[in-house]
C-alpha positions as CSV (number, residue, x, y, z in Angstrom):
1,M,-40.9,-5.5,-11.3
2,N,-42.4,-5.9,-14.5
3,R,-41.0,-7.3,-17.2
4,A,-40.5,-3.7,-19.0
5,E,-38.5,-2.6,-15.9
6,R,-36.3,-5.8,-16.8
7,I,-35.8,-5.3,-20.2
8,R,-35.1,-1.7,-19.1
9,S,-32.5,-2.5,-16.4
10,A,-30.8,-5.5,-18.3
11,I,-30.2,-3.1,-21.6
12,E,-29.1,0.1,-19.4
13,S,-26.7,-2.2,-17.0
14,A,-25.2,-3.6,-20.5
15,I,-25.3,-1.1,-22.9
16,E,-25.2,2.2,-21.0
17,P,-28.0,3.7,-24.3
18,D,-27.7,6.9,-24.8
19,S,-31.7,7.0,-24.9
20,L,-34.2,3.8,-24.0
21,E,-37.6,3.1,-25.0
22,V,-39.5,0.4,-24.1
23,T,-42.8,-0.4,-25.3
24,D,-45.6,-3.1,-23.6
25,E,-46.8,-3.9,-27.8
26,S,-49.2,-7.3,-26.5
27,H,-52.3,-5.8,-26.4
28,L,-52.2,-5.2,-30.5
29,H,-51.6,-8.8,-30.3
30,A,-54.5,-10.0,-27.9
31,G,-55.3,-13.7,-29.5
32,H,-52.5,-13.8,-31.4
33,A,-50.0,-16.7,-31.2
34,G,-47.9,-16.4,-28.1
35,A,-50.2,-13.8,-26.5
36,Q,-51.2,-14.0,-22.3
37,P,-54.2,-12.8,-20.8
38,G,-52.2,-10.7,-18.8
39,G,-50.2,-9.1,-21.7
40,E,-46.3,-8.6,-21.1
41,T,-45.3,-11.0,-24.3
42,H,-45.0,-8.6,-27.2
43,Y,-42.4,-5.7,-26.7
44,E,-40.4,-3.1,-29.3
45,V,-37.2,-1.6,-28.1
46,T,-35.8,1.7,-29.5
47,V,-31.9,1.7,-28.3
48,V,-29.3,4.3,-28.7
49,S,-25.9,3.9,-27.9
50,S,-22.3,4.7,-29.3
51,R,-21.6,1.6,-29.0
52,F,-23.5,-0.1,-32.2
53,S,-20.9,2.5,-33.8
54,G,-19.4,-0.5,-36.2
55,Q,-21.6,-3.2,-36.2
56,S,-24.1,-4.0,-38.9
57,R,-27.9,-4.5,-38.0
58,V,-27.8,-7.5,-37.1
59,A,-25.3,-7.9,-34.8
60,R,-26.4,-5.1,-32.6
61,Q,-29.9,-6.5,-32.4
62,R,-28.6,-9.8,-31.9
63,S,-26.0,-7.8,-28.7
64,V,-29.7,-6.7,-27.5
65,Y,-31.6,-9.7,-27.8
66,A,-28.7,-11.8,-26.2
67,L,-29.2,-9.7,-22.6
68,L,-32.7,-10.9,-22.5
69,G,-32.6,-14.5,-22.7
70,N,-34.4,-15.1,-19.6
71,E,-36.9,-13.0,-20.8
72,F,-38.2,-15.3,-23.8
73,S,-37.7,-18.0,-21.9
74,S,-40.5,-16.8,-18.7
75,G,-43.2,-15.8,-21.7
76,L,-41.3,-13.4,-24.1
77,H,-42.7,-13.9,-26.5
78,A,-41.6,-11.4,-29.6
79,L,-39.3,-8.4,-29.4
80,S,-39.3,-6.1,-31.8
81,V,-35.3,-3.5,-31.9
82,R,-34.2,-0.7,-33.2
83,A,-30.9,-0.1,-32.4
84,L,-29.1,3.1,-33.5
85,T,-26.3,5.0,-32.9
86,P,-26.4,8.6,-31.9
87,E,-25.4,10.3,-35.7
88,E,-28.2,7.6,-36.9
89,V,-30.9,9.8,-34.7
90,S,-29.3,13.3,-35.7
């Protein structure tokens, strides 16, 4: 299982999102800090879930980051998180 699949699995298991996009943006950061030749270091995640209702933007992002501690300790360098409620998407 690659990093994107592990990120997807961790978020889906804990948050049960309405929608989830996980994008590997490592190629955009080649030569920058934290970039590795094999990629899988920089990701963007957009997750939509009613579980975020009533939470601040920071609390939402923290909840996603907390799920991925193992990924950060094994080479994930940067993660951009958009965490939205269904109402914010429609």
